[in-house]
C-alpha positions as CSV (number, residue, x, y, z in Angstrom):
1,X,42.1,-35.6,22.8
2,X,45.0,-35.1,20.4
3,X,47.7,-32.6,21.0
4,X,46.4,-29.9,18.7
5,X,42.9,-30.1,20.1
6,X,44.3,-29.9,23.6
7,X,46.5,-27.0,22.7
8,X,43.6,-25.2,21.1
9,X,41.4,-25.7,24.2
10,X,44.1,-24.3,26.4
11,X,44.8,-21.4,24.1
12,X,41.1,-20.4,24.0
13,X,40.8,-20.6,27.7
14,X,43.9,-18.5,28.3
15,X,42.9,-15.8,25.8
16,X,39.4,-15.5,27.2
17,X,39.7,-16.2,30.9
18,X,43.0,-14.7,32.0
19,X,42.3,-11.0,32.9
20,X,43.5,-8.6,30.2
21,X,45.3,-6.4,32.8
22,X,47.3,-9.5,33.9
23,X,48.2,-10.5,30.4
24,X,49.2,-6.9,29.6
25,X,51.5,-6.9,32.7
26,X,53.2,-10.1,31.6
27,X,53.5,-8.9,28.0
28,X,55.5,-5.8,29.1
29,X,57.7,-7.8,31.4
30,X,56.1,-6.2,34.5
31,X,56.5,-7.4,38.1
32,X,54.2,-10.1,39.1
33,X,53.1,-10.4,42.7
34,X,50.7,-12.3,44.9
35,X,47.6,-10.5,43.5
36,X,48.3,-11.5,39.9
37,X,49.5,-15.0,40.6
38,X,46.7,-15.8,43.1
39,X,44.0,-14.4,40.8
40,X,45.2,-16.6,37.9
41,X,45.6,-19.6,40.2
42,X,42.0,-19.2,41.4
43,X,40.8,-19.1,37.8
44,X,42.7,-22.2,36.9
45,X,41.5,-24.0,40.0
46,X,37.8,-23.2,39.2
47,X,38.4,-24.8,35.7
48,X,39.9,-27.9,37.3
49,X,43.4,-27.1,36.1
50,X,44.9,-25.8,39.3
51,X,47.5,-28.6,39.9
52,X,48.7,-30.2,36.7
53,X,51.5,-32.0,38.6
54,X,49.3,-33.5,41.5
55,X,47.7,-36.9,41.7
56,X,44.0,-36.7,40.7
57,X,42.8,-37.7,44.2
58,X,44.3,-34.5,45.6
59,X,42.9,-32.2,42.9
60,X,45.3,-32.9,40.0
61,X,44.3,-32.9,36.3
62,X,45.4,-36.4,35.4
63,X,47.4,-34.9,32.5
64,X,50.5,-36.7,31.1
65,X,53.9,-35.1,31.4
66,X,53.6,-34.2,27.7
67,X,50.3,-32.4,28.3
68,X,51.8,-30.6,31.3
69,X,54.6,-29.4,29.0
70,X,52.0,-28.2,26.4
71,X,50.2,-26.3,29.2
72,X,53.3,-24.4,30.2
73,X,54.0,-23.6,26.6
74,X,50.5,-22.2,25.9
75,X,50.6,-20.1,29.0
76,X,53.8,-18.5,27.8
77,X,52.5,-18.0,24.3
78,X,49.4,-16.3,25.5
79,X,51.3,-14.0,28.0
80,X,49.6,-15.6,31.0
81,X,51.6,-15.9,34.2
82,X,53.3,-19.2,34.9
83,X,51.9,-20.9,38.0
84,X,53.7,-19.8,41.2
85,X,55.9,-22.7,42.1
86,X,56.7,-22.7,45.8
87,X,53.5,-24.2,47.1
88,X,52.2,-25.9,44.0
89,X,55.3,-27.5,42.5
90,X,57.8,-27.6,45.3
91,X,56.1,-28.1,48.7
92,X,52.9,-29.9,47.7
93,X,54.5,-33.0,46.2
94,X,56.6,-33.4,49.3
95,X,53.5,-33.1,51.5
96,X,51.6,-35.6,49.4
97,X,54.5,-38.1,49.7
98,X,55.6,-37.6,53.2
99,X,53.2,-35.3,55.1
100,X,50.7,-36.4,57.6
101,X,47.0,-36.6,56.7
102,X,46.4,-33.6,58.9
103,X,49.1,-31.6,57.1
104,X,47.5,-32.5,53.8
105,X,44.0,-31.5,54.9
106,X,45.4,-28.3,56.4
107,X,47.7,-27.1,53.6
108,X,46.8,-28.6,50.2
109,X,43.4,-26.8,49.7
110,X,44.9,-23.3,50.2
111,X,47.8,-24.1,47.8
112,X,45.3,-25.5,45.2
113,X,43.0,-22.5,45.1
114,X,45.7,-19.9,45.5
115,X,44.4,-18.5,48.8
116,X,47.6,-19.3,50.9
117,X,50.9,-18.1,49.8
118,X,54.2,-19.9,50.5
119,X,57.8,-18.9,50.4
120,X,61.0,-21.1,50.8
121,X,63.3,-20.8,53.8
122,X,66.5,-22.5,52.5
123,X,69.4,-20.2,51.9
124,X,71.3,-18.5,54.7
125,X,74.1,-15.9,54.8
126,X,76.7,-18.7,54.9
127,X,74.7,-21.5,53.2
128,X,73.8,-20.9,49.6
129,X,75.2,-23.3,47.1
130,X,76.5,-25.3,50.1
131,X,73.0,-25.6,51.7
132,X,74.1,-28.5,54.0
133,X,76.1,-25.9,56.1
134,X,72.9,-24.2,57.3
135,X,73.0,-23.1,60.9
136,X,69.3,-22.2,61.8
137,X,68.6,-24.3,64.8
138,X,65.4,-26.0,66.0
139,X,65.7,-27.3,69.5
140,X,63.0,-29.6,70.8
141,X,61.1,-28.3,73.9
142,X,58.2,-30.6,74.8
143,X,55.7,-30.6,72.0
144,X,57.4,-27.6,70.3
145,X,60.6,-26.7,68.5
146,X,62.3,-23.4,69.3
147,X,63.8,-22.0,66.2
148,X,66.6,-19.5,66.0
149,X,68.5,-18.3,63.0
150,X,68.1,-16.4,59.7
151,X,67.1,-17.1,56.1
152,X,68.2,-14.9,53.2
153,X,67.2,-14.2,49.6
154,X,63.7,-15.4,50.6
155,X,61.5,-14.5,47.6
156,X,58.1,-13.0,48.3
157,X,58.3,-13.5,52.1
158,X,56.9,-9.9,52.4
159,X,53.6,-11.2,51.1
160,X,53.6,-14.8,52.1
161,X,51.5,-16.5,54.8
162,X,53.7,-19.6,55.3
163,X,57.4,-20.6,55.0
164,X,58.6,-24.1,54.5
165,X,62.1,-24.1,55.9
166,X,65.1,-26.4,56.5
167,X,66.5,-26.3,60.0
168,X,69.2,-28.1,61.9
169,X,67.7,-30.4,64.6
170,X,70.8,-32.3,65.5
171,X,74.6,-32.2,64.9
172,X,75.6,-35.3,62.9
173,X,79.0,-36.2,61.4
174,X,77.4,-36.1,58.0
175,X,75.8,-32.6,57.9
176,X,72.8,-33.6,55.7
177,X,71.6,-36.1,58.4
178,X,70.7,-33.5,61.0
179,X,68.3,-31.4,58.9
180,X,64.5,-31.3,59.2
181,X,61.7,-29.6,57.3
182,X,59.3,-27.4,59.2
183,X,56.1,-25.5,58.1
184,X,56.1,-22.1,59.8
185,X,53.4,-19.4,59.7
186,X,55.1,-16.1,59.1
187,X,52.9,-14.3,61.7
188,X,54.4,-16.4,64.5
189,X,55.9,-14.3,67.3
190,X,59.6,-13.9,66.9
191,X,59.6,-13.7,63.1
192,X,60.6,-10.5,61.3
193,X,61.0,-9.9,57.6
194,X,63.5,-7.3,56.3
195,X,63.5,-6.3,52.6
196,X,66.7,-6.6,50.6
197,X,67.0,-3.8,48.1
198,X,68.1,-5.0,44.7
199,X,69.4,-3.0,41.8
200,X,66.2,-3.6,39.7
201,X,64.3,-1.6,42.3
202,X,61.7,-4.3,42.6
203,X,60.9,-5.9,46.0
204,X,61.6,-9.6,45.4
205,X,63.8,-10.8,48.2
206,X,64.1,-10.5,51.9
207,X,66.0,-11.6,55.0
208,X,63.8,-13.5,57.5
209,X,64.9,-13.5,61.2
210,X,63.7,-16.2,63.6
211,X,64.3,-15.3,67.2
212,X,62.9,-17.9,69.7
213,X,60.1,-18.9,67.3
214,X,58.0,-21.7,68.8
215,X,56.8,-24.2,66.2
216,X,54.6,-27.2,67.1
217,X,56.4,-30.5,66.4
218,X,53.3,-31.4,64.4
219,X,54.5,-28.9,61.8
220,X,57.5,-31.0,61.0
221,X,57.2,-32.9,57.7
222,X,58.0,-36.5,58.0
223,X,60.8,-37.8,60.2
224,X,63.2,-35.7,62.2
225,X,66.6,-35.4,60.4
226,X,65.2,-36.4,57.0
227,X,64.7,-32.9,55.6
228,X,67.6,-33.3,53.2
229,X,66.1,-36.4,51.6
230,X,62.8,-34.6,51.2
231,X,64.5,-31.8,49.4
232,X,66.1,-34.3,47.0
233,X,62.7,-35.9,46.4
234,X,61.4,-32.5,45.5
235,X,64.0,-32.1,42.8
236,X,63.5,-35.6,41.5
237,X,59.7,-35.3,41.5
238,X,59.6,-32.1,39.5
239,X,62.0,-33.1,36.8
240,X,59.7,-31.6,34.2
241,X,61.2,-28.3,35.1
242,X,64.4,-29.3,33.3
243,X,62.4,-29.5,30.0
244,X,60.4,-26.3,30.4
245,X,61.7,-23.7,28.0
246,X,58.4,-21.9,27.9
247,X,59.7,-18.8,29.8
248,X,62.6,-18.5,27.3
249,X,60.2,-18.7,24.3
250,X,57.9,-16.2,25.9
251,X,60.7,-13.7,26.5
252,X,61.9,-14.3,22.9
253,X,58.4,-13.5,21.6
254,X,58.2,-10.3,23.7
255,X,61.7,-9.2,22.4
256,X,60.6,-9.9,18.8
257,X,57.5,-7.7,19.2
258,X,59.7,-4.9,20.7
259,X,62.1,-5.0,17.7
260,X,59.3,-5.1,15.2
261,X,57.8,-2.0,16.6
262,X,60.9,0.0,15.8
263,X,60.9,2.2,12.6
264,X,61.2,0.1,9.5
265,X,64.5,0.4,7.8
266,X,66.4,1.9,10.6
267,X,70.0,0.7,11.1
268,X,69.3,-0.1,14.8
269,X,66.3,-2.2,13.9
270,X,68.3,-4.1,11.3
271,X,71.1,-4.8,13.7
272,X,68.8,-5.9,16.5
273,X,66.9,-8.2,14.1
274,X,70.1,-10.0,13.2
275,X,70.9,-10.5,16.9
276,X,67.4,-11.7,17.5
277,X,67.7,-14.3,14.8
278,X,70.8,-15.7,16.4
279,X,69.1,-15.8,19.8
280,X,66.1,-17.4,18.2
281,X,68.2,-20.2,16.8
282,X,69.6,-20.8,20.3
283,X,66.2,-20.8,21.9
284,X,64.8,-23.3,19.4
285,X,67.8,-25.5,19.9
286,X,67.3,-25.4,23.6
287,X,63.5,-26.1,23.2
288,X,64.4,-29.2,21.1
289,X,66.8,-30.3,23.8
290,X,64.0,-29.8,26.4
291,X,61.6,-31.9,24.3
292,X,64.1,-34.7,24.0
293,X,64.6,-34.5,27.8
294,X,60.9,-34.7,28.3
295,X,60.8,-37.9,26.2
296,X,63.6,-39.3,28.3
297,X,61.6,-38.5,31.5
298,X,58.5,-40.1,30.1
299,X,60.4,-43.3,29.1
300,X,62.4,-43.5,32.4
301,X,65.7,-42.9,30.7
302,X,68.5,-41.2,32.7
303,X,68.9,-37.4,32.0
304,X,72.6,-37.5,32.6
305,X,74.0,-33.9,32.5
306,X,71.1,-32.4,30.6
307,X,69.9,-30.5,33.7
308,X,73.2,-28.7,34.0
309,X,73.5,-28.0,30.3
310,X,70.0,-26.5,30.1
311,X,70.3,-24.4,33.3
312,X,73.7,-23.0,32.0
313,X,72.5,-22.3,28.5
314,X,69.1,-21.1,29.5
315,X,70.4,-18.6,32.0
316,X,72.9,-17.1,29.5
317,X,70.2,-17.0,26.8
318,X,67.7,-15.2,29.1
319,X,70.3,-12.6,29.9
320,X,71.1,-12.1,26.2
321,X,67.4,-11.6,25.4
322,X,67.0,-9.1,28.3
323,X,70.1,-7.2,27.1
324,X,68.6,-7.1,23.5
325,X,65.4,-5.7,24.9
326,X,67.2,-3.0,26.8
327,X,69.1,-2.0,23.7
328,X,65.9,-1.9,21.7
329,X,64.2,0.5,24.2
330,X,67.2,2.8,24.2
331,X,69.8,4.0,26.6
332,X,67.6,6.8,27.6
333,X,66.0,4.5,30.1
334,X,69.2,4.4,32.2
335,X,68.7,8.0,33.0
336,X,65.0,7.6,33.8
337,X,65.5,4.8,36.3
338,X,65.6,7.3,39.1
339,X,62.0,8.2,38.3
340,X,60.7,4.8,39.5
341,X,58.7,5.0,42.7
342,X,60.7,3.3,45.4
343,X,57.5,2.2,47.1
344,X,56.1,0.1,44.3
345,X,58.7,-0.2,41.6
346,X,56.5,1.4,39.0
347,X,57.1,4.1,36.4
348,X,55.2,5.7,33.6
349,X,58.2,5.7,31.4
350,X,57.5,3.3,28.5
351,X,59.8,0.3,28.4
352,X,61.2,0.8,31.8
353,X,60.4,-2.9,32.6
354,X,63.1,-3.9,30.1
355,X,65.7,-2.0,32.2
356,X,64.4,-3.6,35.4
357,X,64.4,-7.1,33.9
358,X,68.0,-6.5,32.6
359,X,69.1,-5.6,36.1
360,X,67.1,-8.4,37.7
361,X,68.5,-10.9,35.1
362,X,72.0,-10.5,36.4
363,X,71.0,-13.0,39.1
364,X,69.9,-15.6,36.6
365,X,73.4,-17.1,36.5
366,X,73.6,-17.3,40.3
367,X,70.3,-18.6,41.7
368,X,69.1,-22.1,41.2
369,X,72.6,-23.3,40.9
370,X,75.2,-20.8,39.7
371,X,77.0,-21.1,36.3
372,X,80.2,-22.1,38.2
373,X,78.4,-24.9,39.9
374,X,76.9,-26.2,36.6
375,X,80.3,-26.0,34.9
376,X,81.8,-28.0,37.7
377,X,79.1,-30.6,37.5
378,X,79.6,-30.9,33.7
379,X,83.4,-31.1,34.2
380,X,83.1,-34.0,36.7
381,X,80.7,-35.8,34.3
382,X,83.0,-35.4,31.3
383,X,86.5,-35.6,32.9
384,X,85.9,-37.3,36.2
385,X,86.5,-35.8,39.7
């Protein structure tokens, strides 16, 4: 099947099978949660498209990297949710490569059909960008580990079933060598989840406390002390993420619709359209860079510093688009933010999601490798250490 026919098939499926209420939520920049993501994952699974990045023998599609890229683009164009990444694109490839056969049988089916929800237990209060300094301990006690510590900024832990988490199982001269990867059910005694209130008034992140949590040694992925290498494998395996500019293009399209809905001929609309054109030029340039990166990946060419460039430019561009959307909806929203229901982050005020996304977007230049980290990486590449 050629690219255009493949794209047309995907588009028809997205427009007819993704529930209208979910597409409407995405279109207005609303908050996605487990219900929306799991519903959409189940639909994709039943079509046979649940795991574009998995080997066919485990339920993957057999698509090429190029087809997977088209898939992500079409989902964004049609206002369908992107697939939730923690289980599907982060943990699953590690399980397939390093997990036991029992772990694969136990965990992959629930990830594939969307029935089991995962979160990531990596960051700690003193271990963010310097993850190797993590202090959560797992001490061997017979057939179990006893885990004590805390994880922070844990996205969606409040609605997750499982957490894949890095823990320290030994003290080694090289800190990375004493880290292991455990799979922990969040209903295990000794675990508590505390919400972290953020300025967007949406419940994204949490602090997870582990107090004497007993975890079977069979829940350890691979060898003890090799968790750091599994984390590196995760990043290397899912290199397509570097090239995926679909979320940026999706946000650009939503911002364009917002501006076009403003009264024709108004000075504000004219000024915002000019800003939008400049941002569109940046977005298209970034998309072209992503496509060239995809070609490099497919042909086993080194990416060099492309990952840092795209993360840096993409984060800044997303923030600029969110700022434009806020300006288009009007400053009146700032005074209506207090009307949002603290319990569910919802409001009947039209356009309030643009304010919430603007506030949420302040973190884009921090998570996933801060702007400062990316600039340091680029400086080392260009000028040496």
